[in-house]
C-alpha positions in Angstrom: -46.8 22.2 -10.3 -44.3 22.0 -13.3 -41.6 24.2 -11.3 -42.1 22.0 -8.0 -41.0 18.5 -10.5 -38.3 21.0 -11.4 -37.0 21.6 -8.1 -37.6 17.9 -6.7 -35.6 16.8 -10.3 -33.5 19.4 -9.7 -32.5 18.3 -5.7 -32.3 14.3 -6.8 -30.1 15.0 -9.3 -27.8 17.1 -7.0 -28.2 14.1 -4.6 -27.3 11.4 -6.7 -24.1 13.7 -7.8 -23.5 14.3 -3.7 -23.8 10.8 -2.9 -21.6 9.7 -5.9 -18.4 12.1 -4.9 -18.7 10.6 -1.5 -18.2 7.1 -2.9 -15.9 7.6 -4.8 -12.6 6.3 -4.2 -9.3 7.9 -2.6 -6.6 7.0 -4.9 -2.3 7.4 -4.0 -1.1 7.9 -7.0 2.8 7.0 -6.4 3.8 7.5 -10.9 3.1 11.2 -10.7 5.6 12.5 -7.9 9.8 12.0 -7.1 9.3 9.2 -4.3 11.9 9.2 -1.7 12.3 5.3 -1.2 14.1 4.6 2.3 15.1 1.5 4.0 14.7 2.6 7.2 11.9 0.6 9.1 9.9 1.5 12.9 11.3 -1.1 15.0 15.0 0.2 13.9 14.1 3.7 15.8 12.9 4.2 19.8 10.9 7.2 20.6 10.9 7.8 23.9 12.9 4.4 25.4 12.2 0.7 24.2 10.3 -0.4 22.0 7.2 -3.3 22.8 5.7 -5.1 20.4 2.4 -6.8 20.6 3.0 -10.3 21.5 -0.2 -11.5 20.0 0.4 -10.5 15.8 -3.0 -10.2 14.7 -4.5 -9.5 11.1 -5.5 -6.3 10.4 -9.0 -6.0 9.3 -8.2 -5.5 5.4 -8.6 -6.5 2.4 -6.2 -6.0 -0.3 -6.8 -7.0 -3.9 -4.4 -6.6 -7.1 -5.9 -4.7 -9.0 -3.4 -4.8 -11.9 -0.6 -5.2 -14.0 0.8 -2.2 -16.7 1.8 -5.5 -18.6 1.0 -9.0 -19.0 4.6 -10.0 -20.7 7.8 -8.3 -19.2 11.6 -8.7 -19.6 13.6 -8.9 -16.4 15.0 -5.4 -15.6 11.8 -3.8 -16.8 10.0 -1.0 -15.2 6.0 -1.9 -14.3 3.4 -0.1 -12.5 0.7 -2.0 -10.3 -2.5 -0.7 -8.6 -4.0 -2.5 -5.3 -7.2 -1.5 -3.7 -7.4 -1.9 0.3 -10.9 -2.6 1.7 -12.1 -2.2 5.6 -13.8 -5.1 6.0 -14.3 -4.2 9.7 -17.2 -2.2 11.1 -14.8 0.8 12.3 -13.4 3.7 11.2 -9.6 3.2 10.0 -6.8 5.3 9.8 -3.8 4.3 7.0 -0.5 6.0 7.0 -0.9 7.7 3.4 3.1 10.1 3.0 5.1 8.6 0.7 8.2 10.5 2.2 9.0 9.6 5.4 11.2 12.7 5.7 7.9 14.6 6.3 6.3 12.5 9.4 9.9 10.7 11.1 10.0 13.0 14.6 12.8 14.9 14.6 15.3 14.1 17.2 13.8 17.4 19.7 10.3 16.7 18.5 7.5 15.7 20.7 5.5 13.6 18.4 4.9 10.0 19.6 3.4 8.1 17.1 4.8 7.0 13.5 3.0 4.9 11.6 3.9 2.8 8.3 2.5 0.5 5.0 4.3 -1.4 3.4 3.5 -2.9 -0.8 5.4 -4.8 -2.0 5.0 -8.2 -5.4 5.8 -11.2 -4.4 6.6 -14.5 -6.6 4.7 -17.1 -5.5 7.3 -19.3 -7.3 10.3 -17.8 -5.6 8.6 -18.8 -2.1 9.0 -15.2 -0.7 12.8 -14.8 -1.8 12.5 -12.1 -3.5 10.4 -8.8 -3.4 9.8 -6.3 -6.5 8.1 -2.1 -6.5 8.8 -2.0 -2.4 7.1 1.1 -1.2 7.0 2.2 2.2 4.1 4.7 3.2 4.3 7.1 6.1 1.4 8.5 8.7 1.3 10.3 12.1 -1.4 12.1 13.8 0.8 14.9 14.5 1.2 15.2 10.6 -2.3 16.7 8.6 -2.9 14.7 5.9 -0.7 11.7 6.1 -3.6 10.1 7.6 -6.3 8.6 5.2 -9.6 7.5 7.0 -11.0 4.6 5.9 -14.6 4.0 6.7 -16.8 0.4 7.2 -17.6 -1.0 3.5 -14.8 1.3 1.4 -11.5 1.1 -0.5 -8.9 3.5 -1.3 -6.3 2.9 -4.7 -2.9 2.7 -4.8 -0.5 2.9 -7.4 3.2 2.2 -7.6 6.3 1.7 -10.0 8.9 -0.8 -9.9 11.2 -3.0 -11.4 12.1 -6.3 -12.4 15.3 -6.6 -10.8 16.8 -10.0 -9.4 18.6 -8.5 -6.0 21.0 -11.6 -5.8 23.4 -13.4 -7.6 21.6 -16.9 -6.5 18.0 -15.8 -7.3 19.8 -14.8 -10.5 20.9 -18.4 -10.7 17.4 -20.0 -9.9 15.3 -17.7 -11.9 17.6 -17.4 -15.1 17.4 -20.9 -16.6 13.7 -21.0 -16.3 12.5 -18.2 -18.5 10.7 -17.5 -20.5 8.0 -18.8 -18.1 5.0 -17.4 -16.1 5.1 -17.0 -12.4 2.3 -16.4 -10.2 2.4 -12.3 -8.5 0.5 -11.9 -5.4 0.7 -8.2 -3.6 1.7 -7.9 -0.1 1.0 -5.3 2.5 2.4 -4.7 5.9 1.1 -2.1 8.7 2.8 -1.5 11.6 1.5 1.3 14.1 4.1 2.7 16.8 2.3 5.1 20.3 5.0 6.0 22.0 6.9 3.3 22.8 4.2 0.2 21.5 4.6 -1.1 18.8 1.3 -2.9 17.3 2.7 -5.2 14.3 0.6 -6.9 12.3 0.5 -10.3 10.5 1.2 -9.5 6.4 -1.8 -10.1 4.3 -1.7 -11.3 0.7 -3.9 -10.1 -2.2 -4.9 -12.4 -4.8 -2.8 -13.5 -7.9 -2.3 -12.2 -11.4 0.1 -14.7 -14.3 3.0 -12.8 -15.7 5.0 -13.8 -18.4 8.9 -13.1 -18.0 11.4 -13.3 -20.4 15.6 -12.7 -20.1 16.4 -8.9 -21.2 16.9 -9.0 -25.5 
């Protein structure tokens, strides 16, 4: 009897361990690898002829959350790390791009590959009304490149950790922002998703996360 109870306990323990492993969220940590940043977008390239966009873009069935920033106070020009979570809120499995190096995924001129999917993540400051983005990162995927797509089941989440810097890219932004400092800003994450299959591009409307408050100061 004791042996049977022991076996049952072991089985239950193994079951719980397997369940915990199955529920573990996938993490793409771009702070621990050299990120190749490129400005190319899928819409700027043509695979197999003229591109045709979907005429009625819709929001993807995803929930985007800004999980954390590594600090609450920064100086302009300072480096930061932010983390987002992406949840599948549909009732169907979804495939998310999962490769930050476009060169490993993009088809060559003689390639038979016909798909290239792109997910773009960045931070925006609400008070600047979309005039500036920070920590922008493109992530790519293709069904013909193993490991470049992450399967996301209904109700499940993945996390992505991205480095960036608080740089004001234009003189106009500098003139607008510098006189306001120090002050708090409302920061949100932004997600843009684009799927291309042969010459058809399905481009979704951008998603925005919940917000975090960040205090910004001039560089000392």
